[in-house]
C-alpha positions as CSV (number, residue, x, y, z in Angstrom):
1,M,2.1,-6.1,-53.3
2,K,3.3,-3.4,-51.0
3,K,-0.3,-2.4,-50.3
4,I,-1.2,-6.0,-49.4
5,F,1.9,-6.2,-47.1
6,F,1.0,-3.0,-45.4
7,L,-2.6,-4.2,-44.8
8,L,-1.3,-7.5,-43.4
9,V,1.1,-5.7,-41.0
10,S,-1.7,-3.3,-39.9
11,Y,-4.0,-6.3,-39.3
12,V,-1.4,-8.1,-37.2
13,S,-0.7,-4.9,-35.2
14,L,-4.4,-4.4,-34.5
15,L,-4.8,-8.1,-33.5
16,T,-1.9,-7.8,-31.1
17,A,-3.4,-4.6,-29.6
18,C,-6.7,-6.3,-29.1
19,N,-5.1,-9.4,-27.5
20,S,-3.1,-7.1,-25.2
21,E,-6.4,-5.3,-24.2
22,A,-8.1,-8.7,-23.7
23,Q,-5.3,-9.8,-21.3
24,V,-6.3,-7.1,-18.8
25,N,-9.0,-8.3,-16.5
26,N,-11.4,-5.3,-16.6
27,L,-14.3,-5.3,-14.2
28,S,-17.5,-3.2,-14.1
29,V,-18.3,-1.3,-10.9
30,D,-20.7,-4.0,-9.7
31,E,-18.3,-6.8,-10.6
32,F,-15.5,-5.0,-8.8
33,E,-17.6,-4.3,-5.7
34,K,-18.7,-8.0,-5.5
35,A,-15.1,-9.2,-5.9
36,I,-13.5,-7.0,-3.2
37,S,-16.2,-8.0,-0.7
38,K,-14.5,-11.4,-0.5
39,T,-11.8,-12.3,2.0
40,D,-8.2,-12.9,1.1
41,I,-8.0,-10.2,-1.6
42,Q,-5.7,-7.2,-1.9
43,L,-7.2,-3.8,-2.9
44,L,-4.7,-1.4,-4.4
45,D,-5.2,2.4,-5.1
46,V,-2.6,3.5,-7.6
47,R,-3.2,7.2,-7.3
48,T,-1.2,9.8,-5.5
49,A,-1.3,10.3,-1.7
50,D,-3.3,13.5,-2.1
51,E,-5.9,11.8,-4.3
52,Y,-6.1,8.9,-1.8
53,Q,-6.8,11.3,1.1
54,S,-9.6,13.0,-1.0
55,G,-11.6,9.7,-0.9
56,H,-10.7,6.0,-1.3
57,L,-12.2,2.6,-1.2
58,N,-12.4,0.9,2.2
59,N,-9.4,-1.2,3.2
60,S,-7.4,-0.2,0.2
61,M,-3.6,0.1,0.1
62,L,-1.7,2.8,-1.7
63,A,1.1,2.5,-4.3
64,D,1.4,5.5,-6.7
65,W,1.8,4.2,-10.2
66,N,3.4,7.5,-11.4
67,N,6.1,7.1,-8.8
68,K,7.7,3.9,-10.2
69,T,10.2,3.5,-7.3
70,E,7.5,3.7,-4.7
71,F,5.2,1.5,-6.7
72,A,7.8,-1.3,-7.1
73,E,8.9,-1.1,-3.5
74,R,5.4,-1.3,-2.0
75,V,4.2,-4.0,-4.4
76,K,7.1,-6.2,-3.1
77,A,5.0,-6.7,0.0
78,L,1.9,-8.0,-1.8
79,D,1.1,-11.7,-1.8
80,K,1.1,-13.3,-5.2
81,A,-1.2,-16.1,-3.9
82,K,-4.0,-13.5,-3.4
83,P,-5.7,-11.6,-6.2
84,V,-5.0,-7.8,-6.5
85,Y,-7.8,-5.4,-7.5
86,T,-6.6,-2.0,-8.7
87,Y,-8.3,1.3,-9.3
88,C,-7.3,4.9,-10.0
89,L,-9.3,8.1,-11.0
90,A,-10.6,7.1,-14.4
91,R,-8.8,3.9,-15.5
92,A,-5.6,4.7,-17.4
93,R,-3.1,4.3,-14.4
94,S,-4.8,1.2,-12.9
95,K,-5.0,-0.4,-16.4
96,A,-1.2,0.1,-16.8
97,A,-0.6,-1.1,-13.2
98,T,-2.8,-4.2,-13.8
99,E,-0.8,-5.0,-17.0
100,W,2.4,-4.7,-15.0
101,L,1.1,-6.9,-12.2
102,L,0.0,-9.6,-14.6
103,Q,3.4,-9.6,-16.3
104,N,5.0,-10.0,-12.9
105,G,3.1,-13.0,-11.7
106,F,0.1,-11.5,-10.0
107,N,-3.6,-12.3,-10.5
108,A,-4.8,-8.7,-11.1
109,Y,-8.0,-7.0,-12.0
110,N,-8.8,-3.4,-13.0
111,L,-11.8,-1.2,-12.2
112,T,-13.2,0.1,-15.4
113,G,-13.9,3.8,-15.1
114,G,-12.1,4.1,-11.8
115,I,-13.2,6.3,-8.9
116,K,-15.3,8.4,-11.3
117,A,-17.4,5.4,-12.2
118,W,-17.6,4.3,-8.6
119,K,-18.9,7.7,-7.5
120,A,-21.4,7.8,-10.4
121,A,-22.8,4.5,-9.2
122,N,-23.2,6.0,-5.7
123,K,-20.8,3.5,-4.1
124,P,-19.3,4.4,-0.7
125,L,-15.9,6.1,-0.2
126,V,-13.8,6.6,2.9
127,Q,-13.0,10.2,3.6
128,A,-9.9,11.3,5.4
129,V,-10.6,12.6,9.0
130,S,-8.6,15.4,10.5
131,V,-7.0,14.5,13.8
132,K,-5.1,16.4,16.4
133,Q,-1.4,16.3,15.8
134,M,0.8,14.9,18.5
135,T,3.6,17.1,19.6
136,M,7.1,15.8,20.0
137,Q,6.9,16.3,23.7
138,E,3.7,14.3,23.9
139,Y,5.4,11.6,21.8
140,M,8.4,11.4,24.1
141,E,6.2,11.3,27.2
142,Q,5.0,7.9,26.0
143,I,8.5,6.5,26.0
144,P,9.5,5.5,29.6
145,L,13.2,6.0,30.5
146,D,13.4,2.8,32.4
147,K,12.2,0.5,29.7
148,T,13.2,-0.6,26.2
149,V,10.6,0.7,23.7
150,L,9.9,-0.3,20.2
151,V,8.1,2.4,18.2
152,D,6.2,1.2,15.1
153,I,5.2,4.0,12.8
154,S,2.9,2.6,10.1
155,A,-0.1,3.5,7.9
156,D,-3.1,1.4,7.1
157,W,-2.7,2.0,3.3
158,C,0.9,0.8,3.3
159,P,1.4,-2.7,1.9
160,P,4.8,-3.3,3.7
161,C,3.1,-2.2,6.9
162,R,0.4,-4.8,6.5
163,K,3.0,-7.4,5.9
164,M,4.9,-6.4,9.0
165,A,1.8,-6.3,11.3
166,P,1.7,-10.1,12.0
167,V,5.5,-10.1,12.5
168,V,5.2,-7.4,15.2
169,D,2.3,-9.3,16.8
170,S,4.4,-12.4,16.9
171,L,7.3,-10.5,18.5
172,V,5.0,-9.1,21.2
173,A,3.6,-12.6,21.8
174,M,7.0,-14.1,22.2
175,H,9.0,-11.3,23.9
176,G,6.4,-8.7,25.0
177,S,7.6,-8.8,28.6
178,K,11.0,-7.4,27.6
179,F,9.9,-4.2,25.9
180,V,7.0,-1.7,25.4
181,L,5.4,-1.4,22.0
182,L,4.3,2.1,20.9
183,K,2.3,2.2,17.7
184,I,1.9,5.5,15.8
185,N,-0.4,6.1,12.8
186,G,2.0,7.7,10.5
187,A,-0.7,8.6,8.0
188,E,-2.4,10.7,10.6
189,Q,0.5,11.9,12.8
190,T,2.5,13.4,9.9
191,G,4.3,15.8,12.2
192,I,6.0,13.0,14.2
193,G,7.2,11.5,10.9
194,V,8.7,14.8,9.9
195,E,10.4,15.2,13.2
196,L,11.9,11.7,13.1
197,K,12.9,12.1,9.4
198,V,10.8,9.1,8.3
199,Q,11.1,8.6,4.6
200,S,8.9,5.5,4.2
201,F,6.6,3.3,6.2
202,P,6.8,1.2,8.2
203,A,9.5,2.9,10.3
204,F,10.8,1.3,13.5
205,F,12.8,2.8,16.3
206,I,14.2,1.2,19.5
207,Y,14.7,3.5,22.5
208,K,16.7,2.7,25.6
209,E,16.9,5.2,28.4
210,G,14.9,7.5,26.3
211,K,17.4,7.6,23.4
212,I,17.2,6.0,19.9
213,V,19.7,3.1,19.7
214,W,18.4,1.5,16.5
215,Q,16.1,2.4,13.6
216,K,15.1,0.9,10.3
217,E,12.4,1.4,7.6
218,G,10.7,-1.3,5.6
219,I,10.6,-5.0,6.1
220,V,12.4,-6.3,9.1
221,D,13.0,-9.9,10.0
222,I,11.8,-11.0,13.4
223,K,15.3,-12.3,14.2
224,E,16.7,-8.8,13.7
225,F,14.1,-7.3,16.1
226,I,15.1,-9.9,18.7
227,Q,18.8,-9.2,18.3
228,Q,18.3,-5.4,18.5
229,L,15.9,-5.5,21.5
């Protein structure tokens, strides 16, 4: 009787594991490539920043799965109305991230085999390009003393940055005559970020008479921008 009970428990556990695996939407390289070629999708790299810089899929955003605080914060900026396609190096991290996304109301899909499988299939990757670092003096020279300046330090791979982009565009459209917008690519100009003690993107600074009078990181409501400007 005990043996039968043990076998029954083992069968139920196996069945549960199989069902859990089935719940993850795993896609082959070709299926994944076809899916991300569509508009209105979100492509998420869940590796580390160094791994991302070594080569990533075009138009992908970054949220390190191993850094749970960073992952949760960046995913807040994703749109639950649009599907999310995740990938990592081999599959383990993106599979776990996909499970998390599914459990939290996202329509998520995982690349089977990750970047390794993508490379093996000779699919294209975007490589990081080395750029000349702007000095702090060069940065300050772009901030006129007689104007109010809004500095937007963002990165293309940052989900909150992409969410804020249309907000900043709307701000410029409505009140662009009242201030100067200076956009800095924080992913490339890392030295400026260090000098300004930027902890996360996007980071916003307002200068008046050449001095910082307000700063904030993350999502900012357009009303707060207007009030501070």
